[in-house]
C-alpha angles and dihedrals in degrees: 000000000000089000091054093049090047091052092047092049092048092049091048091053092048098039105033097171095056094046097060134058112253112218112204122199114274112257121223095195110137091231094057112113114218129203117247120293107235090222095057122110117275119271100231113141103066116156118194098206097149099026116081114241118217109169115216112221119237090235093055093046093048091047089055092044094249093143107140092114096047108094092185090064108082092208091062090076089068092066094045088053089050089049092056093050093046095046093049092056095041094048092046090054097037090240121161107177128062128186119205117199144147136212094252139005125282097033095117104259093139091048091052092045092051096048093044091051092052092047091052092048088055089069105095095222098044134080124193138195121203114204123195100217094163092103094173094054113015114184109164092086089063097037091059098029090234096158088213115183093192133030145165093306091054092046091054094045101039141044098264132144120236092245088061093067106032119099133186109213093208092272117122117245093010131107128177129210098199132198124239124191131350120291114205090187093053094134092056093046094049093049094046124115089243091059090049091051091048093055091049090050093050092050093047098051099075132012089206095055124105116196121214117195117202097208132185124272113283100230099046104055140013091236095107094049091049093051102035091108088073094061129080092191143352144220124210119215117203128188111225110254097359107095129071117231089248091055093053092046092049091049092052090050091053091051096047093110096043103076095249108216093195143279134287118215108216132192092020120166090217115079118223113271092237095050097100099035 
């Protein structure tokens, strides 16, 4: 963990712009979509008439460490704390889309994205969409046991309607656009006009909706660089003890134009100090 902090501090000193959150001036344009006001009335009566509902069982979620909504699990507080920090920054900057990535595979980015999405959906005045944009290795379908027969890859390749691929996992105020099958041409699909139109449609549907994109690892494909125009901000997930200092530095460099909110240290041996409060 000390090595990771050292690398982050060194990268911050060398690349000042990418290590801090840039706060742009608030825009008053009538077409600007704003994140939910925390003082607005609760969003309670949501009816999923066109979105398929496939309720994820508590047992399956817990088995896959999707525990943000389980108050009896002491580790769930970590994701609610992360939610508060993320929402504060996104609401301040009027940001709606967040990309979650990692330097390499297997560091837990999809796990963090899933738990953060649930934690955000638990806010009564906030809706969230979780998009599996890791077309080479989609995992959200399995994490939530959605049994999806089509996903983002199919939507981009075929003549499907959006309602054909969206799924509600039985969690209020949350919808998932899952992945299904491996796409070798993921870079071309993600940079296609149809993908750009999809993102604009998702952003335009609800002012109260935040969109979380679970994107591929930074150092293994060019997918993130090709699709960074879709993201207002980003979050970097690091596995404790896995990455070299050069990998962390390179990842921060690649995210320098994406309003990096911060980093999440995953698989750490040290529990958070607030965990047993």
